[in-house]
DSSP file (Angstrom, degrees, kcal/mol; ACC not computed):
  #  RESIDUE AA STRUCTURE BP1 BP2  ACC     N-H-->O    O-->H-N    N-H-->O    O-->H-N    TCO  KAPPA ALPHA  PHI   PSI    X-CA   Y-CA   Z-CA
    1    1 A M     >        0   0    0      0, 0.0     4,-1.8     0, 0.0     3,-0.5   0.000 360.0 360.0 360.0 -50.8  -36.6  -25.9  191.6
    2    2 A L  H  >  +     0   0    0      1,-0.2     4,-2.0     2,-0.2     0, 0.0   0.855 360.0  58.7 -65.0 -35.9  -35.4  -29.1  193.3
    3    3 A D  H  4 S+     0   0    0      1,-0.2    -1,-0.2     2,-0.2     0, 0.0   0.849 108.4  44.1 -63.0 -35.6  -37.2  -31.1  190.6
    4    4 A R  H  > S+     0   0    0     -3,-0.5     4,-0.5     1,-0.2    -1,-0.2   0.827 117.6  42.4 -79.8 -33.0  -35.3  -29.6  187.8
    5    5 A T  H  X S+     0   0    0     -4,-1.8     4,-2.5     1,-0.2     5,-0.2   0.703  95.4  78.3 -90.5 -17.6  -31.8  -29.7  189.4
    6    6 A F  H  X S+     0   0    0     -4,-2.0     4,-2.4     1,-0.2     5,-0.3   0.940  92.5  50.1 -55.6 -51.4  -32.1  -33.2  190.9
    7    7 A P  H  > S+     0   0    0      0, 0.0     4,-2.3     0, 0.0    -1,-0.2   0.879 110.8  50.4 -54.1 -37.8  -31.4  -34.9  187.6
    8    8 A R  H  X S+     0   0    0     -4,-0.5     4,-2.6     2,-0.2    -2,-0.2   0.917 110.1  49.0 -66.4 -43.9  -28.4  -32.8  187.1
    9    9 A V  H  X S+     0   0    0     -4,-2.5     4,-2.2     2,-0.2    -1,-0.2   0.863 112.5  49.2 -64.0 -35.6  -27.0  -33.6  190.6
   10   10 A V  H  X S+     0   0    0     -4,-2.4     4,-2.8    -5,-0.2    -1,-0.2   0.920 110.7  50.5 -64.9 -44.3  -27.6  -37.3  190.0
   11   11 A A  H  X S+     0   0    0     -4,-2.3     4,-2.3    -5,-0.3    -2,-0.2   0.938 112.1  46.6 -63.3 -45.0  -25.9  -37.1  186.6
   12   12 A V  H  X S+     0   0    0     -4,-2.6     4,-2.6     1,-0.2    -1,-0.2   0.919 113.2  48.1 -66.7 -42.0  -22.8  -35.4  188.2
   13   13 A L  H  X S+     0   0    0     -4,-2.2     4,-2.2     2,-0.2    -1,-0.2   0.865 111.2  51.0 -67.0 -34.2  -22.6  -37.8  191.1
   14   14 A A  H  X S+     0   0    0     -4,-2.8     4,-2.0     2,-0.2    -1,-0.2   0.901 110.6  49.9 -67.1 -37.3  -22.9  -40.8  188.6
   15   15 A G  H  X S+     0   0    0     -4,-2.3     4,-2.4     2,-0.2    -2,-0.2   0.907 111.9  47.7 -63.2 -44.4  -20.1  -39.3  186.6
   16   16 A L  H  X S+     0   0    0     -4,-2.6     4,-2.3     1,-0.2    -2,-0.2   0.876 110.3  51.0 -64.6 -36.0  -18.0  -38.8  189.7
   17   17 A A  H  X S+     0   0    0     -4,-2.2     4,-2.2     2,-0.2    -1,-0.2   0.892 111.8  48.6 -64.1 -42.1  -18.6  -42.4  190.8
   18   18 A T  H  X S+     0   0    0     -4,-2.0     4,-2.7     2,-0.2    -2,-0.2   0.939 112.2  48.0 -61.3 -49.8  -17.6  -43.6  187.3
   19   19 A A  H  X S+     0   0    0     -4,-2.4     4,-2.6     1,-0.2    -2,-0.2   0.879 112.4  48.1 -62.2 -41.7  -14.5  -41.6  187.3
   20   20 A L  H  X S+     0   0    0     -4,-2.3     4,-2.0     2,-0.2    -1,-0.2   0.848 110.6  52.3 -68.2 -34.3  -13.5  -42.8  190.8
   21   21 A T  H  X S+     0   0    0     -4,-2.2     4,-0.5     2,-0.2    -2,-0.2   0.952 111.8  45.5 -64.6 -47.2  -14.2  -46.4  189.9
   22   22 A V  H >< S+     0   0    0     -4,-2.7     3,-1.4     1,-0.2    -2,-0.2   0.912 111.4  53.4 -63.9 -38.4  -11.9  -46.0  186.9
   23   23 A A  H >< S+     0   0    0     -4,-2.6     3,-1.9    93,-0.3    -1,-0.2   0.879 100.7  60.9 -63.1 -34.8   -9.4  -44.3  189.0
   24   24 A G  H 3< S+     0   0    0     -4,-2.0    -1,-0.3     1,-0.3    -2,-0.2   0.633  92.8  66.1 -65.1 -15.4   -9.4  -47.2  191.5
   25   25 A C  T << S+     0   0    0     -3,-1.4    -1,-0.3    -4,-0.5    -2,-0.2   0.453  78.3 121.2 -86.1  -0.8   -8.3  -49.5  188.7
   26   26 A G    <   -     0   0    0     -3,-1.9     2,-0.3    92,-0.2    94,-0.1  -0.226  68.0-112.6 -67.7 149.8   -4.9  -47.6  188.6
   27   27 A A        -     0   0    0     92,-0.3    -1,-0.1   140,-0.1     3,-0.1  -0.608  31.0-116.0 -81.5 144.3   -1.6  -49.5  189.1
   28   28 A A        -     0   0    0     -2,-0.3     2,-0.1     1,-0.1    -1,-0.1  -0.432  43.5 -89.8 -71.2 152.6    0.3  -48.6  192.3
   29   29 A P        -     0   0    0      0, 0.0     2,-0.9     0, 0.0    -1,-0.1  -0.401  32.3-129.6 -65.8 142.6    3.6  -47.1  191.7
   30   30 A N        +     0   0    0      1,-0.1     3,-0.5    -2,-0.1    -3,-0.0  -0.827  28.5 175.6 -91.7 107.0    6.6  -49.4  191.4
   31   31 A H    >   +     0   0    0     -2,-0.9     3,-1.1     1,-0.2     4,-0.4   0.387  54.8  96.4 -91.0   5.1    9.2  -48.1  193.8
   32   32 A A  T 3  S+     0   0    0      1,-0.3     3,-0.3     2,-0.1    -1,-0.2   0.814  90.9  38.9 -66.1 -31.5   11.6  -50.9  193.3
   33   33 A D  T >> S+     0   0    0     -3,-0.5     3,-1.0     1,-0.2     4,-0.6   0.303  83.7 105.1-100.5   7.6   13.6  -48.9  190.7
   34   34 A D  G X4 S+     0   0    0     -3,-1.1     3,-1.1     1,-0.3    -1,-0.2   0.861  75.2  58.4 -58.5 -38.4   13.4  -45.5  192.4
   35   35 A A  G 34 S+     0   0    0     -4,-0.4    -1,-0.3    -3,-0.3    -2,-0.1   0.814 103.6  54.5 -64.3 -26.8   17.0  -45.7  193.6
   36   36 A A  G <4 S+     0   0    0     -3,-1.0    -1,-0.3    -4,-0.1    -2,-0.2   0.602  87.2  92.3 -81.3 -11.1   18.1  -46.0  190.0
   37   37 A T  S << S-     0   0    0     -3,-1.1    58,-0.1    -4,-0.6    66,-0.0  -0.771  80.4-129.3 -85.8 111.5   16.3  -42.9  188.9
   38   38 A P    >>  -     0   0    0      0, 0.0     4,-2.3     0, 0.0     3,-0.8  -0.336  14.5-125.5 -61.9 141.8   18.6  -39.9  189.1
   39   39 A P  H 3> S+     0   0    0      0, 0.0     4,-2.5     0, 0.0     5,-0.2   0.830 111.4  57.7 -59.0 -32.1   17.1  -37.0  191.1
   40   40 A E  H 3> S+     0   0    0      2,-0.2     4,-2.2     1,-0.2     5,-0.1   0.824 107.8  46.9 -70.0 -31.2   17.8  -34.7  188.0
   41   41 A V  H <> S+     0   0    0     -3,-0.8     4,-2.4     2,-0.2     5,-0.3   0.904 111.5  50.1 -73.2 -42.6   15.7  -37.0  185.9
   42   42 A R  H  X S+     0   0    0     -4,-2.3     4,-2.0     2,-0.2    -2,-0.2   0.921 115.1  44.1 -61.4 -43.7   12.9  -37.2  188.4
   43   43 A Q  H  X S+     0   0    0     -4,-2.5     4,-3.1     2,-0.2     5,-0.2   0.929 112.8  50.1 -66.9 -45.5   12.9  -33.4  188.7
   44   44 A A  H  X S+     0   0    0     -4,-2.2     4,-1.9     1,-0.2    -2,-0.2   0.894 114.2  45.0 -61.5 -40.7   13.1  -32.7  185.0
   45   45 A V  H  X S+     0   0    0     -4,-2.4     4,-2.5     2,-0.2     5,-0.2   0.918 113.6  49.0 -68.3 -43.8   10.2  -35.1  184.2
   46   46 A T  H  X S+     0   0    0     -4,-2.0     4,-2.6    -5,-0.3    -2,-0.2   0.925 111.4  51.3 -67.1 -42.9    8.0  -33.7  187.1
   47   47 A D  H  X S+     0   0    0     -4,-3.1     4,-2.5     1,-0.2    -1,-0.2   0.909 109.8  49.7 -59.5 -41.0    8.8  -30.1  185.8
   48   48 A T  H  X S+     0   0    0     -4,-1.9     4,-2.7     2,-0.2    -2,-0.2   0.923 112.9  45.6 -66.9 -44.0    7.7  -31.1  182.3
   49   49 A Y  H  X S+     0   0    0     -4,-2.5     4,-2.3     2,-0.2    -2,-0.2   0.930 113.7  50.1 -62.6 -44.2    4.4  -32.7  183.5
   50   50 A N  H  X S+     0   0    0     -4,-2.6     4,-0.7    -5,-0.2    -2,-0.2   0.936 115.6  42.3 -60.0 -48.4    3.7  -29.7  185.8
   51   51 A R  H >< S+     0   0    0     -4,-2.5     3,-0.6    -5,-0.2     6,-0.2   0.920 113.6  52.3 -64.7 -47.3    4.3  -27.2  182.9
   52   52 A F  H 3< S+     0   0    0     -4,-2.7    -2,-0.2     1,-0.3    -1,-0.2   0.881 117.9  36.1 -64.4 -40.1    2.4  -29.3  180.3
   53   53 A F  H 3< S+     0   0    0     -4,-2.3     2,-0.4    -5,-0.2    -1,-0.3   0.471  89.3 112.7 -95.7  -1.1   -0.7  -29.6  182.5
   54   54 A D    X<  -     0   0    0     -4,-0.7     3,-1.2    -3,-0.6    35,-0.1  -0.609  58.1-151.8 -73.3 121.0   -0.5  -26.0  184.0
   55   55 A T  T 3  S+     0   0    0     -2,-0.4    -1,-0.1     1,-0.2     4,-0.1   0.635  91.4  65.1 -71.1 -14.5   -3.4  -24.0  182.7
   56   56 A S  T 3  S+     0   0    0      2,-0.1    -1,-0.2     3,-0.0    -5,-0.1   0.630  81.6  90.7 -83.4 -11.3   -1.4  -20.8  183.0
   57   57 A I  S <  S-     0   0    0     -3,-1.2     5,-0.1    -6,-0.2     0, 0.0  -0.727  89.6-111.2 -84.4 130.2    1.1  -21.9  180.3
   58   58 A P    >   -     0   0    0      0, 0.0     3,-1.8     0, 0.0     4,-0.4  -0.247  18.1-124.1 -59.1 145.9    0.0  -20.7  176.9
   59   59 A A  G >  S+     0   0    0      1,-0.3     3,-1.4     2,-0.2    18,-0.1   0.814 109.4  68.4 -57.3 -31.9   -1.1  -23.5  174.5
   60   60 A S  G 3  S+     0   0    0      1,-0.3    -1,-0.3     2,-0.2     4,-0.2   0.701 100.3  48.5 -65.5 -17.9    1.4  -22.2  172.0
   61   61 A E  G <  S+     0   0    0     -3,-1.8     3,-0.3     1,-0.1     4,-0.3   0.484  93.6  78.7 -95.9  -6.0    4.2  -23.5  174.4
   62   62 A K  S X  S+     0   0    0     -3,-1.4     3,-1.7    -4,-0.4     4,-0.3   0.832  76.3  66.8 -82.7 -27.6    2.8  -26.9  175.0
   63   63 A P  G >  S+     0   0    0      0, 0.0     3,-1.5     0, 0.0     6,-0.4   0.878  96.0  60.4 -55.3 -34.0    3.8  -28.7  171.8
   64   64 A A  G 3  S+     0   0    0     -3,-0.3    -2,-0.2     1,-0.3     4,-0.1   0.705 106.3  47.8 -62.0 -20.9    7.5  -28.3  173.0
   65   65 A L  G <  S+     0   0    0     -3,-1.7    68,-2.7    -4,-0.3     2,-0.4   0.314 103.8  71.8-102.9   6.8    6.5  -30.4  176.1
   66   66 A L  B X  S-a  133   0A   0     -3,-1.5     3,-2.1    -4,-0.3    68,-0.2  -0.988  86.7-111.0-131.9 130.3    4.7  -33.2  174.3
   67   67 A E  T 3  S+     0   0    0     66,-2.7    -2,-0.1    -2,-0.4    -3,-0.0  -0.317 111.0   8.3 -49.7 128.6    6.1  -36.0  172.1
   68   68 A N  T >  S+     0   0    0     -4,-0.1     3,-1.4     1,-0.1     4,-0.5   0.797  91.4 162.8  66.2  26.4    5.0  -35.4  168.6
   69   69 A G  G X   +     0   0    0     -3,-2.1     3,-2.2    -6,-0.4     4,-0.3   0.825  60.4  59.5 -51.9 -45.7    3.8  -32.0  169.9
   70   70 A P  G >  S+     0   0    0      0, 0.0     3,-1.2     0, 0.0     4,-0.3   0.842 100.4  59.5 -57.7 -29.4    3.4  -30.0  166.6
   71   71 A A  G <  S+     0   0    0     -3,-1.4    -2,-0.2     1,-0.3     4,-0.2   0.711 108.3  45.4 -69.6 -16.9    0.9  -32.7  165.5
   72   72 A F  G <> S+     0   0    0     -3,-2.2     4,-3.0    -4,-0.5     5,-0.3   0.281  77.7 111.3-105.6  10.0   -1.3  -31.8  168.5
   73   73 A A  H <> S+     0   0    0     -3,-1.2     4,-2.3    -4,-0.3     5,-0.2   0.901  82.8  42.5 -57.0 -44.8   -1.1  -28.0  168.1
   74   74 A Q  H  > S+     0   0    0     -4,-0.3     4,-2.6     2,-0.2    -1,-0.2   0.894 114.7  50.9 -68.0 -38.6   -4.8  -27.6  167.1
   75   75 A T  H  > S+     0   0    0      2,-0.2     4,-2.5     1,-0.2    -2,-0.2   0.934 110.8  49.7 -63.0 -47.4   -5.9  -30.1  169.8
   76   76 A L  H  X S+     0   0    0     -4,-3.0     4,-1.4     1,-0.2    -2,-0.2   0.897 111.3  48.0 -59.1 -45.6   -3.9  -28.2  172.4
   77   77 A D  H  X S+     0   0    0     -4,-2.3     4,-0.6    -5,-0.3    -1,-0.2   0.912 113.0  49.0 -62.3 -41.1   -5.5  -24.9  171.3
   78   78 A D  H  < S+     0   0    0     -4,-2.6     3,-0.4     1,-0.2    -2,-0.2   0.893 114.3  45.0 -67.6 -36.8   -9.0  -26.4  171.4
   79   79 A R  H >< S+     0   0    0     -4,-2.5     3,-1.4     1,-0.2     6,-0.3   0.709  93.6  79.5 -81.9 -17.0   -8.6  -27.8  174.8
   80   80 A A  H 3< S+     0   0    0     -4,-1.4    -1,-0.2     1,-0.3    -2,-0.2   0.840 101.3  38.0 -58.1 -36.1   -6.9  -24.7  176.3
   81   81 A N  T 3< S+     0   0    0     -4,-0.6    -1,-0.3    -3,-0.4    -2,-0.1   0.367  89.8 116.2 -99.4   7.3  -10.3  -23.1  176.8
   82   82 A S  S <> S-     0   0    0     -3,-1.4     4,-2.4     1,-0.1     5,-0.1  -0.438  71.1-125.1 -76.5 153.5  -12.4  -26.1  177.8
   83   83 A V  H  > S+     0   0    0      1,-0.2     4,-1.8     2,-0.2     5,-0.2   0.886 111.6  54.9 -59.6 -43.5  -13.9  -26.2  181.3
   84   84 A V  H  > S+     0   0    0      1,-0.2     4,-0.6     2,-0.2    -1,-0.2   0.931 109.6  44.5 -58.2 -48.9  -12.2  -29.6  181.8
   85   85 A A  H >4 S+     0   0    0     -6,-0.3     3,-0.8     1,-0.2    -1,-0.2   0.922 112.3  52.4 -67.5 -40.6   -8.8  -28.2  181.1
   86   86 A K  H 3< S+     0   0    0     -4,-2.4    -1,-0.2     1,-0.2    -2,-0.2   0.825 117.0  38.4 -62.5 -29.6   -9.3  -25.0  183.2
   87   87 A K  H 3< S+     0   0    0     -4,-1.8    25,-2.9    -3,-0.2    26,-0.5   0.354  98.6  96.5-107.4   4.6  -10.4  -27.0  186.3
   88   88 A S  E <<  -B  111   0A   0     -3,-0.8     2,-0.3    -4,-0.6    23,-0.2  -0.709  46.4-180.0 -96.0 144.3   -8.0  -29.9  186.0
   89   89 A R  E     -B  110   0A   0     21,-2.3    21,-3.2    -2,-0.3     2,-0.4  -0.984  13.0-150.2-140.3 151.7   -4.7  -30.2  187.7
   90   90 A V  E     -B  109   0A   0     -2,-0.3     2,-0.4    19,-0.2    19,-0.2  -0.982   7.2-170.1-128.3 133.6   -2.0  -32.9  187.7
   91   91 A S  E     -B  108   0A   0     17,-2.1    17,-2.3    -2,-0.4     2,-0.4  -0.986  16.7-140.6-124.0 129.3    0.3  -33.9  190.5
   92   92 A V  E     +B  107   0A   0     -2,-0.4    15,-0.3    15,-0.2     3,-0.1  -0.719  22.1 173.8 -90.5 131.4    3.2  -36.3  189.9
   93   93 A S  E     +     0   0A   0     13,-3.5     2,-0.3    -2,-0.4    14,-0.2   0.623  64.3  15.0-111.4 -18.1    3.9  -38.7  192.7
   94   94 A D  E     -B  106   0A   0     12,-1.5    12,-2.6   -52,-0.0     2,-0.4  -0.978  49.1-170.0-158.2 143.0    6.6  -40.9  191.2
   95   95 A V  E     -B  105   0A   0     -2,-0.3     2,-0.5    10,-0.2    10,-0.2  -0.994  11.8-176.7-133.5 128.3    9.0  -41.0  188.3
   96   96 A T  E     -B  104   0A   0      8,-2.6     8,-3.0    -2,-0.4   -62,-0.1  -0.980  25.9-125.7-128.6 121.0   11.0  -44.2  187.5
   97   97 A S  E     +B  103   0A   0     -2,-0.5     6,-0.3   -64,-0.3   -61,-0.1  -0.418  24.4 178.9 -61.4 136.7   13.6  -44.4  184.8
   98   98 A T  E    S-     0   0A   0      4,-2.1     5,-0.2     1,-0.5    -1,-0.1   0.304  71.6 -22.1-118.3  -0.7   12.9  -47.2  182.3
   99   99 A G  E >  S-B  102   0A   0      3,-1.1     3,-1.1    62,-0.0    -1,-0.5  -0.912  85.8 -72.6 171.9 176.8   16.0  -46.3  180.2
  100  100 A P  T 3  S+     0   0    0      0, 0.0     3,-0.0     0, 0.0    -1,-0.0   0.740 131.6  27.3 -64.4 -22.9   18.3  -43.5  179.5
  101  101 A N  T 3  S+     0   0    0     61,-0.1    25,-2.4    24,-0.0     2,-0.3   0.108 116.3  60.0-123.6  23.3   15.6  -41.6  177.5
  102  102 A S  E <   +BC  99 125A   0     -3,-1.1    -4,-2.1    23,-0.2    -3,-1.1  -0.989  52.0 178.1-148.9 156.8   12.3  -42.9  179.0
  103  103 A A  E     -BC  97 124A   0     21,-2.0    21,-2.2    -2,-0.3    61,-0.6  -0.988  27.8-122.5-153.6 150.4   10.5  -43.0  182.3
  104  104 A D  E     -BC  96 123A   0     -8,-3.0    -8,-2.6    -2,-0.3     2,-0.5  -0.822  29.4-157.6 -91.1 139.1    7.3  -44.1  183.8
  105  105 A V  E     -BC  95 122A   0     17,-2.2    17,-3.2    -2,-0.4     2,-0.6  -0.976   9.7-159.7-122.1 122.9    5.3  -41.5  185.5
  106  106 A T  E     +BC  94 121A   0    -12,-2.6   -13,-3.5    -2,-0.5   -12,-1.5  -0.913  28.7 160.1-103.6 124.3    2.7  -41.9  188.2
  107  107 A F  E     -BC  92 120A   0     13,-2.4    13,-3.0    -2,-0.6     2,-0.4  -0.898  33.2-135.2-140.9 163.0    0.4  -39.0  188.5
  108  108 A T  E     -B   91   0A   0    -17,-2.3   -17,-2.1    -2,-0.3     2,-0.6  -0.981  13.5-147.2-122.8 131.7   -3.1  -38.0  189.8
  109  109 A V  E     -BC  90 117A   0      8,-2.5     7,-3.0    -2,-0.4     8,-2.1  -0.889  16.6-167.5-100.8 126.2   -5.6  -35.8  187.9
  110  110 A S  E     -BC  89 115A   0    -21,-3.2   -21,-2.3    -2,-0.6     2,-0.4  -0.848   6.6-159.2-109.9 148.4   -7.7  -33.6  190.1
  111  111 A F  E >  S-BC  88 114A   0      3,-2.6     3,-1.7    -2,-0.4   -23,-0.2  -0.982  79.9 -12.5-127.8 118.6  -10.8  -31.8  188.8
  112  112 A G  T 3  S-     0   0    0    -25,-2.9   -24,-0.1    -2,-0.4    -1,-0.1   0.782 131.5 -52.6  62.1  26.8  -12.0  -28.8  190.8
  113  113 A G  T 3  S+     0   0    0    -26,-0.5    -1,-0.3     1,-0.2   -25,-0.1   0.303 115.5 112.4  89.8  -7.1   -9.6  -29.8  193.6
  114  114 A L  E <  S-C  111   0A   0     -3,-1.7    -3,-2.6     1,-0.0     2,-0.3  -0.881  72.8-120.3-101.0 124.5  -11.0  -33.4  193.9
  115  115 A P  E     +C  110   0A   0      0, 0.0    -5,-0.3     0, 0.0     3,-0.2  -0.444  41.2 165.3 -61.0 121.9   -8.7  -36.3  192.9
  116  116 A M  E     +     0   0A   0     -7,-3.0     2,-0.6    -2,-0.3   -93,-0.3   0.799  67.1  31.7-105.5 -45.5  -10.5  -38.0  190.1
  117  117 A L  E >  S-C  109   0A   0     -8,-2.1    -8,-2.5   -94,-0.1     3,-0.5  -0.898  79.7-166.8-119.8  99.6   -7.9  -40.2  188.5
  118  118 A R  E 3   -     0   0A   0     -2,-0.6   -92,-0.2   -10,-0.2   -10,-0.2  -0.606  62.3  -0.2 -92.2 143.0   -5.4  -41.4  191.1
  119  119 A N  E 3  S+     0   0A   0     -2,-0.3   -92,-0.3     1,-0.2    -1,-0.2   0.844  76.0 176.5  51.1  43.8   -2.2  -43.1  190.4
  120  120 A R  E <   -C  107   0A   0    -13,-3.0   -13,-2.4    -3,-0.5     2,-0.6  -0.551  23.6-137.0 -74.5 145.2   -2.4  -43.1  186.6
  121  121 A T  E     +CD 106 167A   0     46,-1.1    46,-1.1   -15,-0.2   -15,-0.2  -0.924  37.4 151.7-106.9 122.5    0.7  -44.4  184.9
  122  122 A G  E     -C  105   0A   0    -17,-3.2   -17,-2.2    -2,-0.6     2,-0.3  -0.497  31.9-111.3-127.8-159.7    2.0  -42.5  181.9
  123  123 A G  E     -C  104   0A   0    -19,-0.3    11,-2.0    -2,-0.2     2,-0.3  -0.921  10.7-157.1-141.5 162.9    5.3  -41.9  180.3
  124  124 A A  E     -CE 103 133A   0    -21,-2.2   -21,-2.0    -2,-0.3     2,-0.3  -0.957  13.3-166.9-134.4 152.8    8.0  -39.4  179.6
  125  125 A I  E     -CE 102 132A   0      7,-1.9     7,-1.8    -2,-0.3     2,-0.7  -0.996  17.1-134.1-143.5 140.6   10.5  -39.6  176.8
  126  126 A R  E     + E   0 131A   0    -25,-2.4     2,-0.4    -2,-0.3     5,-0.2  -0.835  31.9 166.7 -99.6 119.1   13.6  -37.5  176.3
  127  127 A T  E >   + E   0 130A   0      3,-2.6     3,-2.2    -2,-0.7    -2,-0.1  -0.994  68.7   0.0-130.1 137.6   14.1  -36.3  172.7
  128  128 A G  T 3  S-     0   0    0     -2,-0.4    -1,-0.1     1,-0.3     3,-0.1   0.796 131.0 -60.0  55.9  29.1   16.5  -33.6  171.6
  129  129 A G  T 3  S+     0   0    0      1,-0.2     2,-0.4    -3,-0.0    -1,-0.3   0.400 116.8 105.4  81.1  -2.6   17.7  -33.4  175.2
  130  130 A A  E <   - E   0 127A   0     -3,-2.2    -3,-2.6   -66,-0.0     2,-0.2  -0.919  68.9-125.3-115.8 139.4   14.3  -32.4  176.6
  131  131 A W  E     - E   0 126A   0     -2,-0.4     2,-0.3    -5,-0.2    -5,-0.2  -0.552  33.2-175.7 -75.4 143.4   11.9  -34.4  178.5
  132  132 A K  E     - E   0 125A   0     -7,-1.8    -7,-1.9    -2,-0.2     2,-0.3  -0.962  33.3-104.9-138.8 152.8    8.3  -34.6  177.1
  133  133 A V  E     -aE  66 124A   0    -68,-2.7   -66,-2.7    -2,-0.3    -9,-0.2  -0.626  52.1-108.8 -69.9 133.9    5.0  -36.1  178.0
  134  134 A T     >  -     0   0    0    -11,-2.0     4,-2.0    -2,-0.3     5,-0.2  -0.325  13.7-126.5 -70.4 151.2    4.5  -39.2  175.8
  135  135 A Q  H  > S+     0   0    0      1,-0.2     4,-3.0     2,-0.2     5,-0.2   0.900 111.4  58.0 -60.7 -39.3    1.9  -39.0  173.0
  136  136 A E  H  > S+     0   0    0      1,-0.2     4,-2.1     2,-0.2    -1,-0.2   0.902 105.6  49.3 -61.4 -40.2    0.3  -42.2  174.4
  137  137 A T  H  > S+     0   0    0     27,-0.2     4,-1.7     2,-0.2    -1,-0.2   0.952 114.3  43.8 -63.0 -48.3   -0.2  -40.5  177.9
  138  138 A F  H  X S+     0   0    0     -4,-2.0     4,-2.5     1,-0.2    -2,-0.2   0.913 113.4  51.7 -66.4 -41.8   -1.9  -37.4  176.4
  139  139 A C  H  X S+     0   0    0     -4,-3.0     4,-2.4     1,-0.2    -1,-0.2   0.861 106.2  54.6 -64.4 -35.1   -4.0  -39.5  174.0
  140  140 A S  H  X S+     0   0    0     -4,-2.1     4,-1.7    -5,-0.2    -1,-0.2   0.908 109.5  47.2 -59.3 -43.7   -5.2  -41.7  176.8
  141  141 A L  H  X S+     0   0    0     -4,-1.7     4,-0.9     1,-0.2    -2,-0.2   0.888 111.2  51.5 -68.0 -40.9   -6.4  -38.6  178.7
  142  142 A L  H ><>S+     0   0    0     -4,-2.5     5,-1.5     1,-0.2     3,-0.8   0.911 106.6  54.2 -63.6 -40.4   -8.1  -37.2  175.6
  143  143 A Q  H ><5S+     0   0    0     -4,-2.4     3,-1.7     1,-0.3    -1,-0.2   0.908 105.3  53.2 -57.7 -44.6   -9.9  -40.5  175.0
  144  144 A M  H 3<5S+     0   0    0     -4,-1.7    -1,-0.3     1,-0.3    -2,-0.2   0.743 104.7  57.2 -64.7 -21.2  -11.3  -40.3  178.5
  145  145 A Q  T <<5S-     0   0    0     -4,-0.9    -1,-0.3    -3,-0.8    -2,-0.2   0.454 136.5 -75.6 -88.7  -3.0  -12.6  -36.9  177.8
  146  146 A G  T < 5S-     0   0    0     -3,-1.7    -3,-0.2    -4,-0.3     2,-0.2   0.523  96.7  -6.6 126.1   4.8  -14.6  -38.1  174.9
  147  147 A G      < -     0   0    0     -5,-1.5    -2,-0.1    -8,-0.1    -3,-0.1  -0.476  53.5-128.7 146.0 142.4  -12.3  -38.8  171.9
  148  148 A A        -     0   0    0     -2,-0.2    -9,-0.1    -5,-0.1    -8,-0.0  -0.849  33.8-106.4-111.0 150.5   -8.8  -38.5  170.7
  149  149 A P    >   -     0   0    0      0, 0.0     3,-1.8     0, 0.0     4,-0.3  -0.198  37.5-100.2 -69.6 167.2   -7.7  -36.9  167.4
  150  150 A D  G >  S+     0   0    0      1,-0.3     3,-2.3     2,-0.2     4,-0.1   0.810 118.0  70.5 -57.8 -31.8   -6.5  -39.0  164.5
  151  151 A V  G >  S+     0   0    0      1,-0.3     3,-1.7   -80,-0.2    -1,-0.3   0.804  86.5  69.2 -59.0 -25.5   -2.9  -38.3  165.3
  152  152 A C  G <  S+     0   0    0     -3,-1.8    -1,-0.3     1,-0.3    -2,-0.2   0.722  94.0  56.5 -62.4 -24.2   -3.4  -40.5  168.4
  153  153 A H  G <  S+     0   0    0     -3,-2.3    -1,-0.3    -4,-0.3    -2,-0.2   0.261  96.0  75.9 -97.2  13.4   -3.7  -43.5  166.1
  154  154 A T  S <  S-     0   0    0     -3,-1.7     2,-0.0    -4,-0.1     0, 0.0  -0.921  93.3 -95.6-121.4 149.5   -0.3  -43.1  164.4
  155  155 A P        -     0   0    0      0, 0.0    -2,-0.1     0, 0.0     2,-0.1  -0.348  43.8-111.0 -64.6 142.6    3.0  -43.9  165.9
  156  156 A A    >   -     0   0    0      1,-0.1     3,-2.1    -4,-0.1     4,-0.1  -0.344  25.0-113.2 -71.2 154.8    4.8  -41.0  167.6
  157  157 A S  T 3  S+     0   0    0      1,-0.3     3,-0.3     2,-0.1    -1,-0.1   0.828 119.1  45.9 -56.0 -34.6    8.0  -39.7  166.0
  158  158 A G  T >  S+     0   0    0      1,-0.2     3,-2.3     2,-0.1    -1,-0.3   0.112  75.8 122.8 -95.3  20.5   10.1  -40.9  168.8
  159  159 A A  T <   +     0   0    0     -3,-2.1    -1,-0.2     1,-0.3     4,-0.1   0.627  56.8  75.3 -63.5 -12.7    8.3  -44.3  168.9
  160  160 A A  T 3  S+     0   0    0     -3,-0.3     2,-0.5    -4,-0.1    -1,-0.3   0.761  87.5  71.5 -72.2 -21.7   11.7  -46.1  168.4
  161  161 A T  S <  S-     0   0    0     -3,-2.3     2,-0.1   -60,-0.1   -62,-0.0  -0.844  96.3-114.1 -95.7 132.7   12.4  -45.3  172.1
  162  162 A T        +     0   0    0     -2,-0.5     2,-0.3   -64,-0.1   -64,-0.1  -0.396  41.1 174.4 -62.9 129.8   10.4  -47.3  174.6
  163  163 A A        -     0   0    0     -2,-0.1     2,-0.1    -4,-0.1   -59,-0.1  -0.930  37.3 -89.1-134.0 161.1    8.0  -45.2  176.6
  164  164 A A        -     0   0    0    -61,-0.6   -27,-0.2   -40,-0.3   -41,-0.2  -0.436  31.1-143.2 -72.3 138.6    5.4  -46.0  179.2
  165  165 A V        -     0   0    0    -43,-0.2   -44,-0.1    -2,-0.1   -28,-0.0  -0.906  32.2-109.9 -98.3 127.0    1.8  -46.7  177.9
  166  166 A P        -     0   0    0      0, 0.0     2,-0.3     0, 0.0   -44,-0.2  -0.247  32.7-162.5 -64.9 145.2   -0.7  -45.3  180.4
  167  167 A T  B      D  121   0A   0    -46,-1.1   -46,-1.1  -140,-0.1  -140,-0.1  -0.864 360.0 360.0-117.2 156.7   -2.8  -47.7  182.4
  168  168 A N              0   0    0     -2,-0.3  -143,-0.3   -48,-0.1   -50,-0.1   0.448 360.0 360.0 -95.9 360.0   -6.0  -47.0  184.3
């Protein structure tokens, strides 16, 4: 029994080590502009991230929370039932306004309760009066899971407004 499970345990541990190494490359939050970020912006962006990454929210509601969301409808449906999506959680630790309609977001992705990607920098963009997770942020996470759809290689519909590009 041990002989058969040992390779799996080693593979899982190697994967965790790789993820933690990648997570260690994350940029630390820049708190210099925090005073300039209105509390209502910070709350609205945090709420958007929490809802977008909340597994109890139906996939059909998620395009409204994502920049260029309708183009990702099939991807969101496909990912909704994946083991990775079901066991992943996101917590926002910082939101910094970068303009009236954009913000940098520092967040951590946990898998099964363990922080795997700490202090990721992503973005939020306000379009039509609503804050959304940027396409670049979502595509970056999809790429880390093994590949992003073709829509990730096209500019977002709101690309005219500067938004944060995720860093590792």
